[in-house]
C-alpha positions in Angstrom: 0.2 0.0 0.1 1.5 3.3 -0.9 1.7 5.9 1.8 2.0 9.5 1.5 2.7 12.3 4.5 0.4 14.7 5.3 0.1 17.2 8.2 -2.4 18.2 10.3 -2.4 21.8 12.5 -4.1 23.3 14.9 -3.2 26.3 17.1 -4.8 28.5 19.7 -3.2 31.6 21.2 -0.7 30.1 23.7 0.2 27.0 21.4 0.4 25.3 18.0 0.9 22.1 16.9 1.6 20.6 13.4 1.6 16.6 13.2 3.0 15.0 10.6 1.2 11.9 9.7 1.9 8.6 7.2 -1.4 7.8 5.5 -2.6 5.6 3.0 -3.0 7.1 -0.6 -6.8 7.9 -1.0 -7.2 9.1 3.1 -9.5 11.8 3.4 -9.5 15.0 5.4 -11.5 13.6 8.0 -9.7 10.3 8.8 -6.1 12.0 8.8 -7.3 14.2 11.4 -8.4 11.5 13.7 -4.9 9.8 12.7 -2.8 12.5 13.9 -4.3 12.2 17.5 -4.0 16.4 17.7 -7.1 15.9 19.8 -4.7 14.6 22.7 -2.6 17.5 22.4 -5.7 20.1 22.8 -8.3 18.4 25.2 -10.7 21.2 24.5 -10.7 20.7 21.1 -13.8 18.8 19.9 -13.3 17.4 16.5 -17.0 16.9 15.3 -17.9 20.0 13.2 -15.2 21.6 13.7 -14.3 23.6 10.2 -11.1 22.5 8.2 -9.2 23.5 5.4 -6.3 22.3 3.1 -3.5 25.2 2.8 -6.1 27.8 3.9 -8.9 26.7 1.3 -11.9 25.6 3.3 -13.4 22.0 2.8 -17.2 21.5 3.1 -17.0 17.8 3.0 -14.0 16.7 4.8 -15.5 13.0 4.8 -15.0 12.8 1.0 -12.5 14.8 0.4 -9.1 13.2 -0.4 -5.5 14.1 0.8 -2.4 14.6 -1.7 1.3 14.1 -0.5 2.4 17.0 1.4 -0.9 18.9 2.0 -1.6 20.5 5.3 -4.6 19.9 6.9 -5.7 23.0 9.1 -8.4 23.4 11.9 -9.9 26.2 12.7 -11.2 27.8 15.6 -14.3 30.0 15.9 -13.8 33.6 15.7 -13.5 35.9 18.6 -14.8 39.3 16.6 -15.7 39.7 13.3 -13.0 40.7 10.9 -14.9 44.1 9.4 -15.9 44.8 13.2 -11.8 44.3 14.1 -10.8 46.3 11.2 -13.6 49.5 12.4 -12.2 48.9 16.0 -8.6 49.3 14.7 -9.7 52.1 12.4 -11.4 53.9 15.2 -8.6 53.4 17.8 -6.0 54.7 15.0 -8.1 57.9 14.8 -8.3 58.8 18.5 -4.8 57.8 18.8 -4.0 60.7 16.3 -6.5 63.3 18.0 -4.8 63.1 21.0 
């Protein structure tokens, strides 16, 4: 059986981890995540329903999307603030700082 190397990555503000996994050709994104055991590194991580992507491209169906050699699977955390709101907050702060 031909094997390929892929990476599974997850990060929280205090810690990040990239785990290299050898998987058979035809392994899906979801299977690679389970095989990586990454949830043991992050006890609060719940794999069911966690959004995932490969090199920043969101994967809508990780149960059926097959990986290729060298792919990096990324598990995404929920956003703490909407990116548009974050930009507005930064712009407002910059304006306030400029006026001070």
